[in-house]
N, C-alpha and C positions, 0 to 999 in steps of 0.2 A: 296440360292442366289449365283451367280457366283462370282469368285474371281475378285477383283478390283486391278488395278495397283497402285503402289505407287512409287514416286521418292524421295529418301532420299539424300539430298544434304548438305554437310558440308559447313557452312558459312565461307567465306573468309579463305579457308582451311589452306593455308600456314601461314597466320597471326595467325589463331587460334592455330596452332601447337606451334608457338613461345610463345604465351600467356599462353598456358597450363603449361609451366614451369616457367613463369615469371608473376605471377598474378598482379604485380604492373603496367603492361602495359595495363591492362583493361581500356578502355575508352580513351586511348592515340592514336594519329595517328601513323601508322606503315606501312611500305612498305617492300616487299621482292623483291630482284633483281634476274635476270637471271644469267646464266653462265658468268663468268668474270665480274660480277657486271655491266652488260651492260644495261639492260632494266628493267622496273618495270613489274613484273609478278603477284603480289598480293598486294592488298591494303585493309586496314581497312576502315570501313565506314567513320571514321574521316578523313582519307587521301583523300577519294573520294570527300568529302565536300570541301577540300582545292583546288580542281582542278587537282589533279594528276590523269592522265588517264592510262589505261592499255596499256602496251607496250611503254610508254614514255621513251626515253633514259635517263639514269641516269644524264648525264651532263645537260639536260634540267630541270629535276626534282630537281636537287641539290639546286638551289636558294630557292625553296619553302620549301624543307626539312630543310635547315639551318634557314630560316626565322621563321618557325613555330615549330622548335624543333621536327621534325618527326624522330622517331626511324627507322633505316633501317637495314636489315639483308641480308647476302648472302644466296642463296638457299642451304638448308640443306636436300638433297633428302633422305639421310639415315634415318633421323628423320621422314620426311613426309611419306615415304613409310611404316615404321613400325607402325606409328599411324594410317595410312589408314587401314592396316591389322587388327589392334585392333578394329577399328570402325566397320568394316564389320563382324568381328567375333562376336561382340556384337549383331549386327542387325540380324545375321543369326539365333540366338536363339529365335527370336520372330516371324519369318515368315516362311511359307511353302516352298517358292522358292525365290532365289535372283540372280540377274544378275549384275556382276561388270561392270559398264559402264565406269568409269574413276577412277582416284586416289581418287576423293572426291565425287563420285556419284554412287548410286546403284538403280536399279529398283527392286521392290519386288512385291509379290502378298499378298494382304490382304484378309482375309476371310470376305465377306460382312456381314454387320450387326453391327460390333463393330470396324470398321476401324479407326474412329477418336480417340477412347480411346486407341486402340493399338498404333497408331501413337504417341500419347502423352507419353505413357509408353516408347516407343523407344527413344524419344527425351530426356526424363529425365534420362534414364539409360545410354545412350551414354555419356551424359554430366557428369554424376556422375563417370562413370568408366574410361573415357578417357580424360575428360576435353574439348572435342570438341563440340561446339554447332551445331545443324543440323536443317534444315527445311524439312518438309514433305509435299509433294503434292499428292493428291489422285484423281483418276479419272477412268472412265471405259476404257480408252485407255492410251497408253504411252504418246502421245502428250498432252492430257489433264492433265495427271499427271505432265508433265514437266511445263505446264502453271501454274498449281496450286502451284508447288514448287517455281516458280519465284515470284508469288504473295505473298506467305508466307514469302519470304525473304524481300520483299519490304514493306510489311504492318505489322508492329509489333503488331497492334491491334488484329491480328488473332492468336497470341501466337505461331507462328511457324508451324501451321498446317492448310491447306486449302483443303477442300473436294469438288471436282467438279462433284461428282456423283449424286447430287441432282437437283432440278428444277431451281436453280438460276445460272446455268452454263452460260446462255446467258448474264446475267448481268455482269459477270466477263469477258467474251470474248469481250463484247462491250467496255470495258476499257483497253483492252490489245493491245498494238501496234503490228501490223502485222510484223514489222521488228524483233520483239523479239520472234516470233514463232519458235520453234525448226525445223530446216530444211529450213527455209527461210533465205538465205544469203543476203549480202548487194546488190548484183546485182538484185536479184528477188525483194527485198524490194523497190529498186528505180523504177523498172518496175511497180510494183503494185500501188505505190503511184502516179505514173506519169499519170495514165489514160490508159497506154498501147496502145496508138494510133500508127500506123505504121508511119515512117518518110518519106515514099514514095520512099526510095532508092531501095527497093526490092519489087516485087509483093507479095501479100499474097498467099503463096503456098497452104494453106488450101483451099481457095476459087478457086484457079486456077485448083486444082485437080478435081473439079466438085463435091466435097462433100457438104452436106447441109451447108448453112451459119450458122455461130456461132455468138451469141450475143457479140457485143463489150462491154467491161466492162467500168464502171465508176471507179473513183479513189477508191482504197481499202486501208483504213487506219487502220482497226482493224481486229482482229482475227475473230470476228463475221461476218464481211462483207466477209472475205475470205471463211468462212464455208458455205456461202449461194450462192457462185458462181456456175453456171451450170457446170456439170461434163465435158461436151464436151469442154467448153472453158478452164477449168483447165488443161485437158489432152493436149490440143493444146499448151498452153503457159507454163505450168509448168511440163510437161511430166507425165508419170505414177507415178513417185515417189511423185510428187506434188498432184496428185489425191488421193493417199493413205493418205497423210498428211491431206487433206481436209476431207476425210471420218473419220479420227481419230478425227478431231475437231468436227465432228457431233456425235461422240460417237460410231462409228463403228470401232471395233478393227481390225487392219491390221498388226500390228507389235507384234509378240509374244514375250514372255520373253525368252531370250537366256541363259539358266542356264548352258549350256556347252560351255566352251571357244572354239572359233573357232581356228583351227590350223593355226599357223603362215605361211605366204607365204614368208616373208623376215624379216631380222633383220639388223638394222643399229646401229653402234657404232661410234660416232663422237663427237668432241669437238673443239671449237675455242681455240687457244693457249693463255696463259696468257702473253706471251712476243713474239716478232718477232722471227721466226725460219728460219734459212738460210741453215743449214747443213743437209745432208742426214742422219747423225747419229742421230740427234734429231728427225727427222721425223720417222726414223726406230723405235726409242724407243716409240714414241707416238703410232704408228701403232701396235706395239707389245702389248701395254697395251689395245688397243681397241680390238685386236684379243683375248686376254685373257678374257676380259669381254664378248665378243660374245660367246666364247666357254663355259664359265660358264653359260650363259643364256640358251644356247642350252641344256646343260647337265641337268640343273634344270628342264626343261620341257621334257626331254628324247627325244630330237630331234637331227638331224644331217643335215648338209648342204653340198651340192656338188658343189656350185658355189660361187666364191669369187670375189668381186670388190674392188679395192683400189682407193681412190681419194685424191688429194691434191689441194689446191687453195690459191691464195693470196687474199688480201682484194679487193673487187670490187670497193672500194671507192678511189683507187689510182688515183691521178690527172694525172699522165702520163700513157697513154694506154699501153706503152711498158713495164710497171712494173706490168701489170695484166696478170696472167696466171692461168689456171686450167687444170689439167690432170687426166685421169682415165684409168685404165686397168683392164681387167677381166681374170679369169682363171677357167676352168672347172676342179675341183679336180678329182683325179682318182676314188674316191668313196666317198659316203657321210660320213662325219666325224664331231665330236665335239672335236677332240684331239687338244689341244691348240698348241703344238709345230709344228704340221703339218700345221695348219692355219697360224702361224707366218712365217714359212719358205716360204710358197707360197706368203704371203704379201710382204716379203722382196724382192723377185724376181720381183714382179709387181712394187714395188717402184723404183727399179733400172731402169725400162723401162720409167717411167714418170717423174722422178726427173730431174729438170733443175737447174744448179747452177746459182747464181746471182739474184735470186728472194727472196723476203721476204714472207714467207709462213704464212698464217693466220689460216688455218684450214686443217684438214686431217681426214680421217675416212675409215671404211670398211663396205661393204654390204655383208651379207651372205644370199644367196637365194637358190632356188631349195631345200627347206627344207622338210624332210620326218621324220616320226617317227622312232625311233631306231629299232623297231621290223620289219620295212619295208625296211631296208637297204639291198642293194645288193652289195656283195663284188666283187672286180675285179678278173677276171680269170688269169690275167698276173702278179699281185702283190700278194705276200704272206705276210700278215700283222698279227702280234701277237695282235689281237684286244682285247683279254681278258686281256692281260697284260696292254695295254693302258687304258682300262676302270678302272682297279684296281688302277692304278697310279693316274688318274684324280679324282677318288672317294676319295682317300687318301688326295690329295691336297685340294680338295673342303672342306673336313671335317675339316682340319686344319684351313683353312681360315674362315670358318663359326664360328669356336670356338674362334680364336684369332684375327680375323680382316682381311678384304680384303687385298689380295696381301701379306700376311705374308710370304707365300711361293709363289714365282713368277719366271717366266722365266728370265734368265740373260739378255735377249734381251731388257727387259723393262728398264734397267739401274737403277741407284740409285739417281742421282741428280734431274732429272726431273724438272728443273727450268722452262720448257715450260708449266707446268700444269696451268690450268685456275686459274685466280685470284678469291679469296674469302676473301675479306678484313675484313668482319665481319660475320664469320661463328659461329653460336651458337653451343652449345654442342650436341653431339649425345647421348642424355641422356638415350636412351632405347636400344642402340645397342653396346655401348662401355663401358666396365666396368670401365675404368679409367676416363670416363667422366660422370659417374652417379652423380647426385646432392648430395651434402653433407649437411645434416640438423643437426643443433646444437640445443640441448635442453637447454632452459634457466632455 
């Protein structure tokens, strides 16, 4: 039997990470906030039942949080990233192939025949070893596995595992909202549910071209109805990508498992400030930190960038239009590099071009593009660089920072005060990545 696709999805991942080290929070409403404690980015099922929605601004959610005693946390990406790695390392020992799809999702291949038992073994082992609950969806295609995973999360009677490789797939698709199908965004969902009739403002270009007429559709409410649409109509209205999606709903695999990570085309490091920033010195410190992070990410993947863009902006919600400003400048570096001091030096020159005094800056960041592998770098004919020495220096600094904590050794340009850093009013401990924050357990 051919391999089946599985989607393993961590349930309410950020919330589950917080609960893993605080068992007393099990069953209580919890939310996790975005950078600067701005918006809700994760909710427990109990918080969802209270009416807290994804992306809700904290100031709007706060009355509900205070009224119902909801526990809230600032985003702790060091903890979430490490637990994600542990979850995927655990899963990797059970399956022949795995694709990291996001921080809390992975596509896998199951050997056909015992996929449900294997999925239940994975669930129990991940929960036991990491404390994170997961749901598993199984299907002959990626899209069907995604549908199955969503059903497993919503329907506790299935025990966290749903298999759509059997004959009852149509029954499940008939109960699945088309708006929730992977790849159908809000705009397409509105179009499908509206009946899709033209508004008369523009001629039907398909028919005007002389091509054979295509059946006009009725309202499409469910995934099953979408799977039964004619191919010609789907390609006309949903493009070739939509046609592949429909074929996947029919059980025809069009999306292979991507076990090798695609090379990066660009890298962005950016944050909103925790307090208003007005001086070029504070902006320079922030950009230096973002450059250091960008260089670290490049070196970790053995990459180098040859193009740098710096941008700064005020808040777009300023009432006076004269107080709104955004600026950006780019520079082609002399040669591809991941050397942090060189990136910082270029960023400071670009900042001097775009900085305007008198504005209250809300955000800044850097883009690193034109990325190539270290082995494919071409050196400049006009500049002689001791590249080997730079590589050894960065390797030594990265090693120290991995062992003793990020930015333990850092460029002076990053400064020391950094009062502009993002607000994290209720940050939990980085229990798995900081020795001084490891939980202390007392034996009674």
